[in-house]
C-alpha atoms as one frame of an Amber mdcrd trajectory, in Angstrom:
protein
 170.135 117.039  72.786 166.475 117.015  72.115 163.904 115.479  69.683 160.797
 117.089  69.125 158.008 116.662  66.811 154.106 118.193  67.432 153.436 114.928
  68.970 155.839 114.552  71.147 159.177 115.835  73.042 162.517 113.433  74.299
 165.313 115.506  75.981 168.040 114.993  78.223 169.958 117.017  80.945 172.250
 115.851  82.960 171.359 111.848  84.258 167.721 113.048  83.392 165.897 112.309
  79.999 162.344 113.393  80.006 159.860 112.527  78.546 156.425 114.651  77.315
 153.604 114.368  74.526 152.152 111.062  72.480 154.059 108.806  71.016 152.742
 106.482  68.728 155.895 105.687  66.541 155.428 102.981  63.874 158.057 100.148
  65.065 161.508  99.662  66.247 163.068 101.775  63.365 161.153 104.963  64.361
 162.703 104.767  68.087 166.165 104.509  67.399 166.820 107.976  67.479 165.250
 107.954  70.369 166.875 104.428  72.685 170.667 106.440  70.919 169.772 109.374
  73.155 168.960 106.723  76.503 171.901 104.460  75.381 174.090 107.277  74.685
 173.494 108.497  78.422 173.698 104.575  79.621 177.316 104.767  77.856 178.887
 108.005  80.478 178.042 105.234  82.888 176.053 107.866  85.762 175.711 106.518
  88.678 171.409 106.419  88.448 169.592 107.107  84.771 166.183 108.961  85.767
 163.519 108.127  83.194 160.672 111.175  83.740 157.650 109.972  82.004 155.406
 111.907  83.930 154.266 113.948  81.415 154.027 111.395  78.677 150.613 110.685
  77.891 150.448 107.912  75.567 153.382 105.108  74.448 152.507 102.426  72.144
 153.883  98.868  72.689 157.015  99.894  70.665 158.007 102.407  72.825 156.938
 100.239  75.576 159.279  97.507  74.197 162.140 100.082  74.066 162.032 100.868
  77.921 162.244  97.344  78.215 164.965  96.919  76.316 166.409  99.475  77.606
 165.768  98.245  81.269 167.560  95.272  80.065 170.562  96.829  79.245 170.944
  98.713  82.160 171.019  95.869  84.013 173.596  94.557  82.280 175.722  97.427
  84.092 175.636  96.845  87.465 177.588  99.789  88.175 174.257 102.415  86.742
 171.455 102.623  88.456 167.448 103.129  87.010 164.884 104.725  88.403 161.680
 105.747  86.443 159.064 108.294  87.032 155.188 108.004  86.463 152.082 109.586
  86.558 148.973 108.159  88.572 146.864 110.738  86.172 147.887 108.216  82.710
 146.557 105.239  83.208 149.086 103.373  80.787 151.729 104.302  83.390 150.577
 102.555  86.260 149.508  99.294  84.076 152.854  98.836  82.341 155.497 100.457
  84.148 155.481  98.270  87.065 156.552  95.875  84.681 159.975  97.164  84.455
 160.425  96.079  88.296 160.033  92.129  86.621 163.018  92.800  83.941 164.920
  94.334  86.541 164.408  94.010  90.292 167.264  97.069  91.651 164.689  99.793
  89.439 163.214 102.305  91.267 159.842 103.070  90.639 157.616 106.332  91.248
 154.666 106.558  90.695 153.183 109.715  91.747
């Protein structure tokens, strides 16, 4: 499954969802197809879901809200783990991604 525009690309392989580009979608409804992809993966109950954000240059507040909501949904599924990968070279990630651990302490956060 893949969602692709000129600005960004989101795709899934196995239990990993990859994000790349610049995501400036307007509001929750615009992010709905991406949330649907994420929720679809969660419904399969893999051992661990990996969100690979290492190539996502920009994510607006609506997108960060999407990650927060998804983290809370994973928290409710105690048999599913969540791993989030970020990049130190992208400033927003070092600032925003640690907040996911505040929502769910079991999130495995790797920013490298």
